[in-house]
Structure formats: structure tokens, C-alpha cells
Legacy VTK file of the C-alpha trace (Angstrom):
# vtk DataFile Version 3.0
C-alpha trace
ASCII
DATASET POLYDATA
POINTS 346 float
33.415 14.069 29.428
33.183 16.831 26.847
29.909 17.916 25.204
31.313 16.757 21.870
31.949 13.220 23.146
28.574 13.148 24.890
26.904 14.247 21.672
28.783 11.646 19.665
27.796 8.882 22.082
24.168 10.029 22.103
24.118 9.995 18.318
25.687 6.530 18.307
22.950 5.275 20.619
20.279 6.753 18.348
21.862 5.219 15.235
22.230 1.857 16.966
18.609 2.022 18.073
17.594 2.740 14.509
19.590 -0.203 13.221
17.927 -2.482 15.747
14.464 -0.964 15.191
14.343 -1.736 11.455
14.822 -5.514 11.685
12.722 -5.612 14.859
9.816 -3.990 13.009
10.242 -6.353 10.095
10.378 -9.277 12.503
7.255 -8.088 14.307
5.391 -7.858 10.993
6.566 -11.366 10.081
5.250 -12.589 13.435
2.009 -10.662 12.884
1.298 -12.407 9.570
2.998 -15.790 10.048
0.605 -18.762 9.923
-2.322 -16.391 9.414
-5.047 -16.560 6.777
-5.867 -13.287 5.026
-9.320 -12.899 3.484
-10.026 -10.849 0.359
-13.701 -9.899 0.150
-15.237 -9.808 -3.349
-18.364 -7.597 -3.616
-19.898 -9.704 -6.410
-20.354 -13.365 -7.238
-17.693 -15.541 -8.920
-16.659 -15.079 -12.534
-16.441 -11.307 -12.962
-13.356 -9.117 -13.127
-13.525 -8.347 -9.392
-13.308 -12.087 -8.771
-10.631 -12.644 -11.432
-8.346 -9.936 -10.065
-9.087 -10.966 -6.480
-8.202 -14.572 -7.262
-4.925 -13.485 -8.869
-4.147 -11.305 -5.844
-4.727 -14.316 -3.584
-2.180 -16.336 -5.561
0.605 -13.740 -5.380
0.154 -11.205 -2.565
1.083 -13.570 0.274
4.544 -14.122 -1.220
5.329 -10.437 -0.726
4.006 -10.093 2.841
6.414 -10.822 5.750
5.553 -14.168 7.280
4.050 -15.310 3.948
0.438 -15.798 5.088
-2.194 -17.769 3.199
-4.633 -15.609 1.222
-8.185 -16.743 0.368
-11.342 -15.224 -1.158
-14.803 -14.621 0.241
-17.722 -13.542 -1.989
-20.454 -11.231 -0.686
-22.748 -10.206 -3.559
-25.744 -7.968 -3.011
-27.088 -4.443 -3.597
-24.772 -3.759 -6.523
-21.696 -4.379 -4.386
-22.653 -1.928 -1.626
-23.504 -4.742 0.809
-19.842 -5.785 0.884
-18.596 -2.187 1.002
-20.791 -1.386 4.010
-19.684 -4.606 5.702
-16.008 -3.870 5.073
-16.270 -0.388 6.548
-18.377 -1.166 9.604
-17.838 -4.834 10.505
-14.594 -6.099 8.990
-11.789 -6.803 11.487
-9.032 -4.206 11.542
-5.851 -6.221 12.086
-4.827 -6.305 8.431
-6.049 -9.855 7.893
-9.187 -8.749 6.017
-9.450 -6.537 2.947
-11.787 -5.882 0.025
-11.561 -5.446 -3.740
-13.436 -2.117 -3.562
-16.015 -0.940 -6.049
-14.613 1.297 -8.753
-17.601 3.603 -8.161
-17.019 3.827 -4.395
-16.835 7.640 -4.456
-19.773 8.005 -6.854
-22.021 5.817 -4.715
-21.188 7.722 -1.547
-22.077 11.034 -3.168
-25.188 9.836 -4.983
-26.700 7.635 -2.265
-25.241 8.777 1.067
-28.073 7.261 3.140
-27.493 3.772 1.697
-23.676 3.936 1.598
-22.696 3.569 5.249
-19.040 4.422 4.659
-16.670 7.294 3.909
-14.593 6.499 0.838
-11.585 8.496 2.011
-11.519 6.646 5.353
-10.770 3.308 3.704
-7.027 2.684 3.416
-6.246 2.033 -0.240
-3.358 -0.395 -0.767
-3.112 0.146 -4.520
-4.620 -0.832 -7.834
-3.562 -3.159 -10.643
-5.770 -1.855 -13.421
-7.521 1.224 -14.712
-10.327 0.847 -17.196
-13.370 2.551 -18.653
-16.969 1.474 -18.505
-18.021 0.446 -22.026
-21.593 -0.045 -23.226
-21.923 -2.995 -25.603
-25.129 -3.877 -27.449
-26.259 -6.932 -29.408
-26.011 -6.106 -33.097
-29.333 -7.805 -33.908
-31.086 -4.939 -32.108
-30.268 -2.713 -35.083
-28.118 -0.451 -32.902
-24.931 0.402 -34.779
-24.095 3.708 -33.085
-25.128 5.273 -29.801
-27.489 7.610 -31.664
-29.573 4.684 -32.952
-30.851 4.364 -29.389
-32.846 7.546 -29.843
-35.311 5.389 -31.774
-34.500 1.828 -30.632
-35.158 0.938 -26.998
-32.795 -1.582 -25.426
-32.864 -3.490 -22.136
-29.699 -3.525 -20.056
-28.416 -5.876 -17.323
-27.108 -4.719 -13.931
-26.621 -6.220 -10.495
-28.208 -3.368 -8.576
-28.709 0.393 -8.461
-25.360 0.908 -6.728
-23.373 -0.786 -9.495
-21.581 1.104 -12.240
-23.471 -1.155 -14.655
-26.660 0.652 -13.594
-25.374 4.157 -12.894
-23.530 4.664 -16.188
-26.280 3.541 -18.603
-28.873 5.639 -16.762
-26.571 8.640 -17.001
-25.937 7.972 -20.701
-29.680 7.609 -21.426
-30.493 10.840 -19.603
-27.695 13.017 -20.935
-28.101 11.932 -24.572
-31.880 11.498 -24.681
-31.808 7.782 -25.487
-34.329 4.987 -25.088
-33.317 2.320 -22.625
-34.351 0.485 -19.471
-32.281 -1.373 -16.910
-33.043 -4.779 -15.382
-31.373 -5.369 -12.007
-30.673 -8.538 -10.034
-27.854 -10.103 -12.071
-25.065 -11.228 -9.720
-22.087 -9.801 -11.571
-21.027 -9.300 -15.175
-20.870 -13.021 -15.979
-24.570 -13.439 -15.212
-25.288 -10.324 -17.232
-23.359 -11.704 -20.197
-25.352 -14.939 -20.030
-28.583 -12.923 -20.013
-27.432 -11.079 -23.134
-26.577 -14.346 -24.884
-29.976 -15.807 -23.982
-31.830 -12.736 -25.201
-33.248 -11.673 -21.817
-31.576 -8.291 -22.291
-29.714 -6.578 -25.116
-26.794 -4.790 -23.546
-24.683 -3.965 -20.498
-22.211 -1.252 -19.562
-19.316 -2.674 -17.569
-15.562 -2.345 -17.436
-13.957 -3.215 -20.756
-12.077 -6.201 -19.359
-15.371 -7.879 -18.492
-15.937 -7.970 -22.240
-12.466 -8.522 -23.668
-11.414 -11.158 -21.116
-14.603 -13.232 -21.080
-16.422 -12.822 -24.401
-13.855 -11.584 -26.943
-15.530 -13.730 -29.620
-18.587 -11.470 -29.474
-16.691 -8.701 -31.244
-14.972 -10.595 -34.085
-15.901 -11.507 -37.649
-17.916 -9.794 -40.371
-21.107 -10.109 -38.344
-20.146 -9.693 -34.701
-22.618 -10.672 -31.992
-22.168 -7.356 -30.125
-20.617 -3.950 -30.603
-19.058 -1.376 -28.260
-20.865 1.930 -28.819
-19.778 4.333 -26.050
-17.273 4.522 -23.184
-17.153 6.467 -19.916
-13.884 7.501 -18.290
-11.173 10.121 -18.055
-9.395 8.968 -21.241
-10.065 6.654 -24.177
-9.261 3.031 -23.562
-6.256 2.113 -25.749
-8.173 -0.914 -27.056
-11.078 1.272 -28.253
-9.715 4.309 -30.103
-12.811 4.548 -32.341
-15.467 4.234 -29.634
-16.733 7.695 -28.600
-16.441 9.055 -25.070
-19.576 10.220 -23.280
-17.816 13.475 -22.377
-17.327 14.245 -26.086
-21.010 13.764 -26.945
-22.826 15.704 -24.224
-23.764 19.368 -24.301
-21.103 21.704 -22.868
-23.218 22.431 -19.796
-23.464 18.689 -19.062
-19.729 17.941 -19.204
-19.262 18.316 -15.422
-21.971 15.682 -14.920
-20.307 13.342 -17.426
-16.964 13.918 -15.707
-18.539 13.042 -12.350
-18.187 9.317 -13.052
-14.623 9.482 -14.386
-13.035 8.612 -11.015
-14.303 5.039 -11.339
-11.892 4.025 -14.083
-8.874 5.302 -12.192
-9.762 3.275 -9.067
-9.756 0.146 -11.204
-9.181 -3.195 -9.487
-7.163 -3.169 -6.286
-7.396 -3.688 -2.537
-8.472 -1.595 0.431
-8.474 -2.010 4.206
-11.206 -0.836 6.582
-10.474 2.256 8.691
-8.580 1.807 11.934
-5.794 -0.559 10.857
-2.409 -0.059 12.535
-0.105 2.285 10.566
2.784 -0.183 10.556
0.499 -2.853 9.113
-0.690 -0.398 6.454
2.880 0.471 5.485
3.777 -3.210 5.258
0.768 -4.150 3.143
1.201 -1.195 0.782
4.827 -2.176 0.251
3.740 -5.776 -0.303
1.120 -4.715 -2.829
3.674 -2.631 -4.739
5.999 -5.632 -4.693
3.272 -7.826 -6.164
2.582 -5.300 -8.937
6.313 -5.311 -9.793
6.564 -9.115 -9.787
6.953 -10.593 -13.320
5.150 -13.750 -12.172
2.103 -11.679 -11.202
2.146 -9.860 -14.550
2.429 -13.177 -16.399
-0.495 -14.650 -14.461
-2.674 -11.640 -15.298
-1.727 -11.873 -18.959
-2.575 -15.576 -18.994
-6.035 -14.713 -17.698
-6.329 -11.912 -20.300
-6.209 -9.238 -17.586
-4.197 -6.046 -17.887
-1.666 -4.657 -15.435
-1.780 -0.873 -15.069
-0.377 -0.393 -11.529
-1.056 2.454 -9.146
0.129 2.942 -5.553
-2.067 3.154 -2.505
-0.888 6.677 -1.765
-1.890 7.827 -5.262
-5.333 6.216 -5.015
-5.852 7.747 -1.548
-5.189 11.239 -2.947
-7.404 10.610 -5.981
-10.321 9.588 -3.761
-9.928 12.657 -1.559
-9.753 14.933 -4.608
-12.834 13.360 -6.223
-14.855 13.888 -3.044
-13.850 17.542 -2.745
-14.267 18.464 -6.420
-17.856 17.241 -6.849
-20.183 20.193 -6.339
-23.683 19.821 -4.825
-25.190 21.046 -8.096
-23.462 18.358 -10.165
-24.362 15.640 -7.635
-28.012 16.711 -7.584
-28.199 16.768 -11.387
-26.598 13.315 -11.681
-28.841 11.886 -8.954
-31.986 13.177 -10.700
-30.941 11.717 -14.056
-29.968 8.307 -12.620
-32.548 7.759 -9.877
-35.317 10.152 -10.889
-35.150 12.349 -7.795
-32.995 15.214 -6.572
LINES 1 347
346 0 1 2 3 4 5 6 7 8 9 10 11 12 13 14 15 16 17 18 19 20 21 22 23 24 25 26 27 28 29 30 31 32 33 34 35 36 37 38 39 40 41 42 43 44 45 46 47 48 49 50 51 52 53 54 55 56 57 58 59 60 61 62 63 64 65 66 67 68 69 70 71 72 73 74 75 76 77 78 79 80 81 82 83 84 85 86 87 88 89 90 91 92 93 94 95 96 97 98 99 100 101 102 103 104 105 106 107 108 109 110 111 112 113 114 115 116 117 118 119 120 121 122 123 124 125 126 127 128 129 130 131 132 133 134 135 136 137 138 139 140 141 142 143 144 145 146 147 148 149 150 151 152 153 154 155 156 157 158 159 160 161 162 163 164 165 166 167 168 169 170 171 172 173 174 175 176 177 178 179 180 181 182 183 184 185 186 187 188 189 190 191 192 193 194 195 196 197 198 199 200 201 202 203 204 205 206 207 208 209 210 211 212 213 214 215 216 217 218 219 220 221 222 223 224 225 226 227 228 229 230 231 232 233 234 235 236 237 238 239 240 241 242 243 244 245 246 247 248 249 250 251 252 253 254 255 256 257 258 259 260 261 262 263 264 265 266 267 268 269 270 271 272 273 274 275 276 277 278 279 280 281 282 283 284 285 286 287 288 289 290 291 292 293 294 295 296 297 298 299 300 301 302 303 304 305 306 307 308 309 310 311 312 313 314 315 316 317 318 319 320 321 322 323 324 325 326 327 328 329 330 331 332 333 334 335 336 337 338 339 340 341 342 343 344 345
């Protein structure tokens, strides 16, 4: 037999193997997920945007995964969301049946509080995100606060779940960088509890992702005498819904802009899903493809719209690179300065 014929036959075997391998892999993934129950871990209590997105994921993701598994939610509030993040990294099973809606300030927490954050943000496997949004500080109008600068003379109380939450980190950074009067009260289990505290007068303000305001209490911001007002936002770009609300990065001194930019990664992480480290690569590939399929599904988009939630999709690969870049670009000097402003120690 000539070398040419041998080569042709060898190539034919390889091609045939490839043809068989594709469906076999798909079939193995269908077997892997068939009749299984996948659990999405929510790092806060029910009612907030983490829960709302997680619930919508649970309704649609399973349809795009081979084997069409059932998807349910599990809530694990505590320590500003870091309890669930630490659990997901260190305890969560690694077969692809368990995942988390990760904190948008996952990177920031790791850098600011490395002893309390028992995880490495870049070691999570990010499946993708379905939203990007800024943190927006909103204040009751009966406090007399009309602009952010009024808080130089008017002290306000703010609501947060814990010191690891963006609802605590961002206001403390804003107070410190702009020289404002404000104090934070922790212990509220998510943005819904914080909103109730604002309505009842326990506190005056909160700084959470804009959808926590626009999706749950849009009536606060309407009419000639609105109940509350958005006064500042933190992120990499202005939220399209808030073109007239100033960005923190535009108000700080030039030397403090790197510190203000330190928190900008949070908005880009948005609301999505992540797996713990150690999950099989084929499972990761399958779940990332399934997540992308969900983001592209008109039924998913319609469900989000019905719940007044936005769809701004991003792939897992893009989020993975963003997390790695954010970790590498944050200098020790910037981290130390931010830590001192937020927590009072270097």
C-alpha cells in the first residue's frame, strides 16, 4: 500500500473519529445533566436583584443545557454576601450541578479584605453575565439633600447588609473621597430590606445597583415631589437611565481618580453565574454555551423585561479576562488608600 493511500486512510479514520466524538460528547453531557437538579446559590435573601436574576435564570437556563435538568435556587445571606462566596469556592460540589450568582464586587472584596475572602476571584469559572449596572446612591428628599454636595453639611444614615457588600463599600468611599457626612448601618439582608428601612425612616439612603431602585421602587422618583433622588453613581460609564447624575470619578481630585476607578469593575460583572474551581472542562464549555444560548433566547429577554430587569449580555470568557485584568491592574498603593478610607485602617 502506498504512503499516499495510507495517509488518506489515516486521515479518514481521524475524520470519522471526530464525527463520532462530537455527538458522543454531546450525548455524554446530556447523560451528565439528565434528571439532575442544578442549584443556583444566591448570596442574599429573597427580593433583591441577585434573587430576581437568579430566579429568571432558573426558569430558562435548564432549557439550554443538554439533558434539560431542573434548576432551583438556594439563598445563603450573611456577611454582605461573602459567606456564600466563601462557601461556593471552598465547599460547593464541582460537578457542574452547583453555581452561584457572584457578587459584583468579588474582585474588590478580595483585594480589600483578603483575610476574610477565602477565595481567588480569577479561579472561579465565570459562565457569563446578563446585566451591567452602576451603583447609585439615592437619598430621601426630606433630608434636604438635593445634590451630593449638600452632604457636606447634612449627615445621612445609609443601609447595607454588611461590610463586604457594595452597598457599604461605595458609600464609605464616596464619603471619604468627597469629604461628606454620612454613617452606614449594617445588618439589612439585601436591598429589599434596605428599601423598607428607608421607607420607614430608620435610614435615609442606600447605594446599590440602579436596577434595585428602578425595578422595585420606581414610584420613589416620580412626580413634582419625589420621595427620593439619585445623587451620584459609581462605575466605568454613566448609566443610560441617569445621564444627569454625576459620576464619582468626575468629582474627585485628580490624584484620587485611581481610587475611584478601583470599584469600576463591579458594574461590568453585573448579574451572572459562576462555578467553583475544579469543574471538568467539558462541563464548563457546555454550561458557557448554554448560558450564551439563554442570553440569546427571546423568551428569556421577554421574561426579564416583564420583571423590569435589563439584558446587557456578556460571555464567560470576557468576564474571566476582565476579572484577571482587574486583579493585575490594582496597585498596592491604591488598595491601601481605598482600604483606609472604607475601613479606617491600612
